[in-house]
N, C-alpha and C positions, 0 to 999 in steps of 0.2 A: 538531436532535436529535429523537428520537421521544419524545413525551410519554407518560407511563404513569399509570395510576390505582392508587393505594395504598388498600388496604382497612383501615380502622381496627380493625375487629373481629377480623381474622385475622392482621394483621401482614405481609401479602404485597402485592406489586405485580404488575400484569398489563398486557398489551397491550390495546389497544382491541378487538381481535377475539377476545379470550379467550371460550371457551364459558361460563365462569362469569359470572353477572350479579348482582353485589352491589348492594345498595340505594344509590342515589346519595347518600343522606344519610350513608352510612358510608364514602364514597370521597372522597379528596382527590387533586388533580392535582399531578404533578411534571414539570418540563420534560424529564427524562431518567431512565433507569434508575439512573444513577450518583447522581442527586439523591435518588431514593427510597431507595437503599442507604445513603447518608450519613445519612438520617433514621431508619435502623434497620429498614427493611423488607427482606424477602427475596423472591427471584424465585418466581413461581408455577410449580408443577410441571406444570400443564396446558398453558399457552400458552408457557412457557419463553422469556420476553422476552430472555434473554441470547443467543438464537440469531438475533436480528434486529439487523443492523448499524445503528448510528446514522445517521440521515439528515442532510441538509444543515443547516447553521447559518446559512443566508443571511438569516434574519429577525433575526439578532443583530447587534450592533455589529461593525464591521470589526475592532476590536481583539480581540474574543472569537473571531471567525472565524479570524483569523490565529493566535491562540494555540491553538485546537483543532487546526488543521492541523499546527502545529509539534509538538504533543503526539503526534498520530497518527504523525508521522514519527520520533518517539523523542526529542524534546527533553528529556524528563525522565527518561530511562533512567539517565543518569549525571550529571545536573545538577540544580540546585535551582530552586525557583520564582523566586528572585532572578536566576538566570542567564537564565531564560525572560523575565522582565520586562525585563532588560537588552537582550535581542535585540529586544524589541518597543518599546523606548524609553520605558518607563513605570516607575514605582516598584512594588516587590512588593506594597505595600499597595493601590495602585490596581488592580493586576491581579487580586488576590484579590477585591476589592470588585466589580469588573465581572463576574467569573466567578460569584460568588455571586448577584448580582442577575439575571443573564441565563441562566446555565446551572444554577443551583441547587447548585453544588459548587465547590470550589477546584480549581485546576489539578492539584494532587497527587491529589486524590480522583478526578478524571476519569481521569487516567493509571492509577491503581490499578484502577478499575473496568474500563477497556478491557483491561488485562492479564488480570484475573480472568475476564472474559467470553470472551476468546480462548482461554484455557487450558481453560475448561469446554467450549467447542466442540471443541477437539482431543481432550478426554477422550471426548466423544460420538462423534465422526466417525472417529477413527483409533485404531490400536493402538500408538501411540508410547509409549515408556517415559516414566515420570513425570519423570525427570531431563531428557529431551529436551524435554518439554512446558514445563518450567519455563524453560529458556533460550529456547525458541522464542517464548514469550509475553513475554519481556523481564524475567523475574525474575532476581535475582542469585543465587538458590540455591533448592534444593528446600524448605528450611526456610521461606523467605519465601513460596513458592508455597503450602505447607500452611497457613500462618498466614492469608494473604489469602483463600484458598478457604474456610477455616473461618469467617472473619468474614462473607464475602459469601454463601456458599451453605450454611453450617451443616453442613459435611461435609468429610472428608478426600478427596484425589484418588481413591483406590481405591473409597471409598464412592460417590462421585459417578459414577464410571465404571460401577459396578454397576447404577446406575439408568437407564442409557441404553436406548433402545428398539431393537428388532431392526432397524428400518429406518434407524437413524442412521448406522451404520458405512458409510463410502464405500470403494469399491474401485476401483483403477485398474491397468492393465497397465503397471506400472512407475511410479515417481514417487509423490508424496504428493498425494492428492485432497482438495480442500477446497471447501466451498460458498461462493458469493458471492451473498448474498441481496439482493433489491431490491424496489421497490414495484410491479413489473409494468408500469411505464411504458416500459421499454426496448424499442425495436424492434431486435432483435438483428441481423436481416438488414441493416437500414439502417446500423447501427453498423459492421458488418463492411465494408460497401461504402465508408463514409467512411474507415475505417482503411486499407483496401486502396489507396485513392487517395493516401494520405500515407505508406505504409509505405516504410521504407528497405530496399532490396534487400540480401539476405544477413544483415540484422539482424532483420528482421520478415518473416513469411510469413503471408498471409491467404488462406483459402479460403472457399468458400460456407458452411462450417459451423464454422470454427475460426480462432482467432488464435494465432500462435506467435511467440515472440521470444527472443533471447538476453539474459541479464542477467548483471551482474557482482556477485559476492558476496565482498567483501573480497579482491579481485584474482584470484579464481577464477571460471571460467565456470559458468553454469547456464542452464536453459531453462524457460519456462512455456508452457503451452497452455491456452486458455480456450475452452470450448464452452458450448452452452446445455443445461441439465439439465431445466428446467421453465419455465413462464411467469414464475415468481418467483425462479428460481435460475440462476446460471451455475455451471459446474464448472471449477475451477482445478486443473490437475495440474502440480505443481512438481517439477522435477528440480534439486536444489540440492546444492552441495558440503558444506553444513552447515546446521543448522536454527536456529542462533542468530539472533535478530532476525526470525524468520519473520513475526511480527505486523506488522512494517513493510513487508515485501515484499508481504503480502496487501493492505495498504492501498494500495500503489502499483498493484497489479493492479486493484483497484476503481476507481482513478483513470483507468485506460485507458478504461473504459466509462462514466465519469462516474456511477457508481452512487449516489454520495452527494449529487449535485446534478444532477438530471435536466434542469434548465434549461440546463446547459452542454452543449457538443458534446463528443464523445469526445476524450480527450486523449492523453497519452503516459505511459510508464513514468517518464520522467525530464524535469524541467523544463529541464535543459540541452539535451536533444535538441530540445525545443520551440523554444528560442531559436535554435538552429542552423538548424532547418527554416525558421523565420520569416525569418531573415536571407537564406538562399539563395533563398527564394521571392520576397523583396522585390527581389532583384537579377536574377532570371530569370523572365520573364513566363510562359513556357510551363510548365504544371504537370508534364507528362511529362518534359521536359528537366530541370526542377529535381529531380525524383525520381531521374533517372539520375545527376545530379551528386552527390546525397546517397549513392547507391550507390557511386560512384567514391570519394567521401570515406571511406566505410567500408572499401572495398577497399584503399585506400592506407594508411590510418592506424589502422584498427581492428584489435584483437587477433584473431588466428586462433582459432577454436573448432573443434576436431576432432570428428569423429563425427556431426555433424548435417547434413551435406550432403544426405542423402536427403530431408530435409524442407525444404531450401532455405535453411538457416542455416549460415553459415560465419564470421561476424565479430561482434565486439562493436562497439557504437557508439563512435567515438573519444572518449577521455577529454579533459577540458579541458586538462590539462598537456601532452598530446601535440599537440593542435591549436594550442596557443599557440606552440609552437616548430616546427611543421611547415612544410614548403615548400608553400604553397598557391598559388604563382604558376602551377603547371602546370595548375590547374583552369580550365576554360572559363567563368570568371565575371568580372565587372567588377572593376577594382582597388578600387573602393569597397566591394564585397562582401568581398573578401579582407581589407581593413583592418578591416571591422566584425567579421568572424569572429575575427580575431586578437585584437582588443580584448575581445570578449565572452569568448573562451576564457581569456584572461589574467586577466580579472576573476574568472571562475569558479574558476580554479586558485588565485588568491590568496586568495579567500574563498569556499570551496565552500558554506558554510552559507547564503549569500545566494541561490544559484541551484540547489542540488541538495538532494534529500532526505537526511536524516541516515541513515547506515548504521553502526550500532554492533555489527555482527557480530563475535564473538570468534573466535579461532582454534580453540577446542576447547570442548565435545566435537564430533567430526565425525560427519556422517552417513555410513553405509556406502556411499552412492553418490558419494563425492567424485570430481569430474572431474579430468582431468589439468591441470597448470598450463600455460597457453598461452604461446606465444612472441610477441614483438612483431613487427609488420610495419612496416617503415620505408617512407615514401613517397619517390618519386623522380620525375624528369622535370622539365624546365625550361621547355619551349616551350609557349605557348598555341596552340590550333588557330585 
């Protein structure tokens, strides 16, 4: 997490690169913005620390790291700290104690701060309606959004939007444009090359300047495109059937480029995909052939996505329940790989929370760009080459 400095004499907290220079004697350190807010400080208007995404938590105990990741994926949207503690195999009291000791906040306080910061960025960067922002940030109602923003930023949503700067608002030719900030350590060209070598044909499309992929939002198709905006920012343009749960989709997009943990290699939108990729590559030595098999897998068992063929996207990545019952014998892979894929897919279908990010998107309200409901594609073919 990004540590911040809180100024005792003004009641604000700042990023380390803030142009203001308070006396060190008047400053106290907190491990995160959420911790400073829990102590009663408000965000600085000059450096606006809410616009900086939290960095990695690799220096914290594994329990806290896993808890933070689950919270980022929405574990506390409709559940309690007790439910989160149960998923982590500890008591609620121990979980709160560990979070307070190492993150400076309880799990609930961290989730609340993440939602507030994301809503504030949407107020700055977009012209979305207040109601859409509330649900996109994971709030249960506009009233809850108003209350949390008043507590965190000392203002109502319309007042906060009125303070945004002229350069804040992002525009895109269709879709919703959002910033993905990072610490400037990302080599974007190298990241694209790495992703291109692993991309699943028809599901992902990588060029020299952009990464595109299809995504599934509550059984409806969407698409994201990521390009570089500046040395410290990527630009995410999301074409989504609805905005509910947008905060978690943005977190997944950050995970593709490992923005929150530069020590890791670029990853994937979905941990289930990573597992399938690893199983196929373990059974097929040649990387190009393994990639072709993954494309075949998507072509046979992935849901059709209409309208995106001009950018090379026509399928969703196959879902766990589909792969668990699919006829995989027609694929040119060893029998052991077929068995491993079926077992992994069945395990993911039986307990999705263990292998997939949480998706708590609701059915309404809907974005005006809702896509058509796709039809399923059944796999066929019996003989192996």
